[in-house]
N, C-alpha and C positions, 0 to 999 in steps of 0.2 A: 504493499499500500504506500501511498505518497502522503507525506505529512502536510498538514494545513499550512498555508503561507503565513508569514509573519504580518500581523496587522500593526502598521506603523502608528496608527492613531491611538492604539492602546498600549503599545510597547514603549516603556519609558527609556530604554536604551537600545534603540534600533541599530542594526549593523550597517546602516547606510548602503544596503544592497551589496555588501562585499562578503562573498562566500568564504573568503580566506580569513575571516575574523576567528580568533581563538575559540575553539568549540570541540566538544566530544559528545556527539549525540548518543553514542552507545552507552557512555557513562551516565548520561542523563536518564536514559531509558532504564538502566539497571537500578539507579537510585529510586526511581518511581516504583519499580517492581518491588524492591525491598520494603518500601513504605506500605504498599498494598498487602504484602504478605505478613508483616510483623507489626504489631501495635507498638512495641518497644522501639523499633527502628523509626516508625512514623513519628513518635514523640521526639526522638533524638534529632531527626532531620528537620523537624519544624523549628527546633531551637538553633541548629547549626546552619541552616540554609535560608536564603531569602529568594524572592521571586526572580530578581535579576541574575541569580546564579544559573538559571536555565536559559540557554541561548534560543531554543526553539519556542516559539510563542505557544504552540499547542501544549508543550510540556509545562509552560508557566501556568496555563489555564488549569491543568490537572493538579499541579502543586497547590495553587490557590484554592481550588475546590476542596482538596483534602484538608487544607488548613481551616477553612470555613466550617466544614463538617465536624472536625475535631473540636473547634471552639464551641459548637452547639451541642456537643455530646452525642453526635450521631455516629453509628458504626461506619467504618470506612472499608468497604468491600466493592468489587466491580459493579454489582447491581445497584447498590445505594449510590455509588459515585456517578454512575451513568444517569440515575434519576435526578441527582442534584445538578449535573451539568445540563441535562435536558430542560430542567425548569428555568435555567438561565439562558437557554437558547444557544448553548455552547457545545453540545455533544458532538455535532457533526464537525465542528472545527477542530476537535481533538482526535478525530479518526473513528469515532463512533464506538459502539459496544465491542466490536471486534478488536479494536486496539487495546481497550481496557482488559479484555480477557487475555490478550497476548502478554500484556504486562504482568498479569496475575499468574501466568504459567511459567515464568522464569524463576524457578526455585534456586538457581545458582547465584542469583543476585545477592542472596543473604550472606554468601561467603566473602564478598569483597566490597560491600557497600561503603565501608568507612574509607577505603582507598579511593573509590569513585567520588565520594563527597570531596575529598582533597582535590581531585582533578577538576571538579566543578568550581571549587574555590579558586584554584589557579587560573582557570580560563576566564572566569568572570572578573578577576582582578586585572588580567591583561586587557580585557575589553574595556574595563573602566579607565585604565591608563590611556588607551587609545582614544576613548571618548573625551577624557580630560585634555589630552594633547590637541584634539581638534578644537575644543572650546578655547584653549590657550592661543591657538593659531588665529582663531577668529577674533579674539580680544586684541591681539597684536595688530591685525589688519585694520581693526576699527577702534584703535586706541583713543581714549579721550586725552585732554590736555595734560592731565596728571598721570604720567606713566607709572608713578609709584603705586597707584591703585591697581594698575594692571599686573604689576609684579606681585603684589599682595594677593590679588585674586587668583593668580596662577599658582602661587604656593599653597593657597587654601584648597584649590581644586585637587592638587596632588596629595595634600594632607588628608583630604576626605577619603581618598583611595587607600592610603596607608593606614589610616585609623581603623578601618574595617578589618585589616589584617591583624590588628592587635588582639582581637578576640572578643569574648562576651563582656558586657559591661555590668552584668549582675553578679552578685555574690550571695551565697547562703549566709544567713545570720550567724549560724554556727561558726563559719569561717571568719566572718568579721569580728565576732566576739573573741575568737581565739587569737587573732592577730592583735586586737586591742589589749588582751591580757598580756601577750608577749611584749608588746610595745611598752606597756606600763611597767612591767617587770624590769625591762632594760633601762627605762628612764629612772626608776628608783635606784637601780644599781649605779647609775651615772647621774647623780643630781645636778652636776654641772652641765649636763647636755641640755638639748632643747628639742622642741617639736616644730620649730620654725627657724627662720633666719634671725639671729640675735643682733640687737643694736649695740651691744657692748656696754650698756648702762644698766646695771642690775635693777635699779628702781623701775625703769621703763619695762625691762624684760619681765620682771615679776608680774607686772600688771597686764601686759599684752601676751605673755607666754610665747614670745617670738612673733615675727611677721610671717603669716601663713600664706601658702600658695593660693592664688586667686583673690587675695585681699587687695583692696584699694585703700592705701593709707595716705591721707592728706595732712601736710604740715603747713599751717598758716601763720603768718607773722607780718607785722608792719615792716616797711623798708628799713634796713639797718639794724634790725634786731638779731639777725644771725642765722636765718634759715638755711642759706647756702652753706655756711660754715658747718652747721649741724649735719647737713646732707653729706658733706665730704667726710666728716668725722664718722658718720654712720657707714659710709662706703668702706672706709678703712677697717673699722671695727668688725663689720660683717664679713669682709674678705679675710680678715685674720682668723675668723671662726670657720673658714672653709667655704664661704659663699662666693659665687661668681657674680660680678657687678657690671651691669650695663648702665653707664652714667650718660645721660643726655643733657647737655648744657646748651640752652638757648640764649644765655646771657653772657657767659664768660668763655674765653678761648681756652684751648687745651693748655697753653702756656700759663695762663692765669690760674687755672685749676692746679696745675703741677706746682706752682709756686705756693699756693695755699696748703696743699698737701705736705709739701716739704717743710713749710713753716710750722705746721701743727705737729708733724712727726718729730722734727728736730728741736722743737720748742725754741726756735729762733725767730725774732720779730719778722713779720712779713715785710716790713719796710726795708729791713736790712737785705732781704733776698731780692726784693724788687729793685733796689738801688745798687745791688752788687757791692754792698758794704760788709763784707764777711771778714771777721777777724781771723788771724792765723790759727788761734786755738779752737776756732769753731769748725774748721774743715774736717777734722775726724768725725765730729758729730753729724755733719752734713753727709759725709760719705756713708756712714752707718745707716742714716735714715733713708738715703737713696737706695741702698741695697735692700733694706727691709721693705720699702714700698715696691720695689721692682719684683719682689717675690709674690706680690698679691695679684689676684686675678681680677683686675679692674680695667674695664674697656671704656674709653671716653669718645663720645661723638659730640662735636661742637657745631654741627651744621645749623645755620640760622634759618628761621622761617620754616621749620619742619612741621609735618602734620602727624596726627596720631597714626594714620595709615602707614606712613614711612617709618615711624618709630616701632610699630608692631612688627613690620617686616624685618627691620634691622635687628631688633631684639631677639627675634626668633633665630636668626643666623648666629648672633653673638652668643646665645645661651644654649644652642643645640648641643645635646649630649652632656650638659653639665647637670650635676646632681642637685645643687642648691643654687638657684638663680635669684637675682634681685634687680629690678629696674628702678632707677632713680631719674626723675624728670624735674629739671630746674629751668623754668617753672611754668605752671599750667597756662597762665594768661598770655605767655609769649608764643603759644602754639598757633599755627596758622590753619584756617579752614582748608579742606581739600581744594586743590587747584581746579579751576573750571566749574566749580559748583557755585550756584547763585548765592550771594551773600544773604544771611539771615536778616530778619527785620531789625535785630538788635545784637549788640555784642554779647549780651547775657544769653541770648538764644544760642549763639555760636559756642560759647563756653559750655553751655549745658550739653550740647551735642558732643563736644570734645571730652567732657567729663564722662559721659556714658561710654564713649569710645575707649577711654582708659580702663574703665571697669570691665568692659568686654575683653580688652587686651589682657588684663590680669587673669581672667578665667580661661581665655584661649591659650595663653602661654603657660598657665598653671604655675605662676610665680607671683610673689608680692610685688606690687608696683607702688612706689612712693612718689607722690606728686606734690611739689611745693606750690603754695598759692599765696598770692597777695591778699591782704585784708583791706577793707574799706578804710579810707582815712578818717571816717567819722568816729572811729574808735578813739582817736586822739582827743576828741572833744567831749568824750564821756567822762563823768566823774569816776576816778579810779583807774580809767584807761585799760581796764582788764578786758581782753578780747573775748568775743562770744561767737557761737556758731553762725549767727546771723551776719557776722562781719566778713565772712568769705566773699571775696570780691566778685561781683558781676553775675553770680549765679547761686540760687538756692539749691539747684540740683547737685552741686558738688557735695553738699551735706548729705543729700539723700543717697547718692551713689556710693559714698565712701563707707568702708567698714570701720575705719578708725580715723578720727580727726584729732590731731594734736595742735594746740595753739600755743605759740611762744610768746611769753610776756616778760619784758625786761625794762628796768628803768634806764632811760637814756642819759640821765644826768645825775650827779650826786644830790642835787636839790630835789629832783623827783623821787630819789630813793629815800629821802628823809620822811616822806609822807607815810603815814601808818598803813595806808591801803595799797602801797606799792612794794614790789620786791626790793631786797637789799641791793646795793650797787654791785654790778658784775655778777649778780645771781639771776639766772633765767629760769622762770617757772615754766615747766612743760605741762600744760593743762590738757589732760586727756578728756576732751569734751564729748567724744563719742567713741564707744567701744562695743561693738555688737556682741562680743563674746567674753566680756570681762568688766571689771569695775571702772568707774570714773574716778580720777584722782589728780593730784598735782604733784609733780616730781621736780625738785629743784636741782639744777646743775650750775656750777660756776663757769662763767665764760672768761677766758683769758684773751682779751682783745689783741694783745701783741702778736700771738701766734694763732689766733682764730680757732682756739681749741676749747671744747667743752669737757669738763671733768666732773666726777661725782662730788657731791657736797654732803657732809655729815651735819644735818641740822640739829642733832642731839649732842654735838661736841661742845663741851664747856670751854 
């Protein structure tokens, strides 16, 4: 008999009329036979296989019919299957009752069905790669003004293919609980360890329990308070704990960042490094700091006017294959909207879109993303000048999208520090204003302005 032709209107991944597409119709037929002959095989195949794993459209119809019957609790046998297909007007398109009986008569299929399932997986993956390649080619020929979006779309198309090869996304609760028990045991044996990327500041780490994959962490402050300095301190501390850092600077150049890192690491005034006024006795310290920094896995990108799309694509490459990644973005309001897209009605709307893009990026890359943010200048007019969540500049959606929001508060002058409602001079209060998975609190750190370094402060020390 001759198989029914593929219906391109119903087929989600048509072979574009190319008979040389990767396929093995004999393996497809064998798997369907095994599903008809064994209820256990049927259940296994309904978990392991999907409609697109079958190349021939008639085989897809039979597979879908089996799946629907199983979901409804109906027996799956040739007569019942024929009746189900007939009720949907699809029996003739699958080869009729004769083909179903032929499938049911292949008892040898039970011996090799697992191997044949692997063949179906292999061929469907190859077809998916070919389909993705065709879409990428079409994107390249019809590229918009922003080619970065094309690159990111192309990577996502290929990732969608490879993600399916990873395997099932579900887990039995028994397995999850067993893994959790083991993880807790290991954590208790190693109390200095963490379940996320560590900031290196015990007060913050105790409250956040590390920066977790998929989290969007926003650090907001007024200009001059030190959010960039803290981000660089965080990068060094996290890298020293084994994390790989992708640092995107939209404000400072790589040289300026390197100068700040060296100043903080060597505890030598930034002005001395910038002005090349290094004393002879300071060179050994600088050499040691340079060596220590060079051992850290910190990657810096200072491309101006970049977009969330470009950052996501770059970060994916920078952190590929790394066990513990962290993305740092300095800072959110300097991001550009995607090129070629019509500008939003307001800057607040644009920032809202970019904020959502950052949250999606964190989940997509499965790493924590720390985004610095400016605060509204209105905070300086408020009594006490303590920042609040509502001060996040240009967008309330930043607060909604973020999993953690830390607001930096520091007295800018000694006169300001004398006020009872202001932090002591050179003490920066890290206000954990939002924390989806932990407490809200204030953690004080001492800021060393000469070397732009934050250090722990003991508030109970007499």
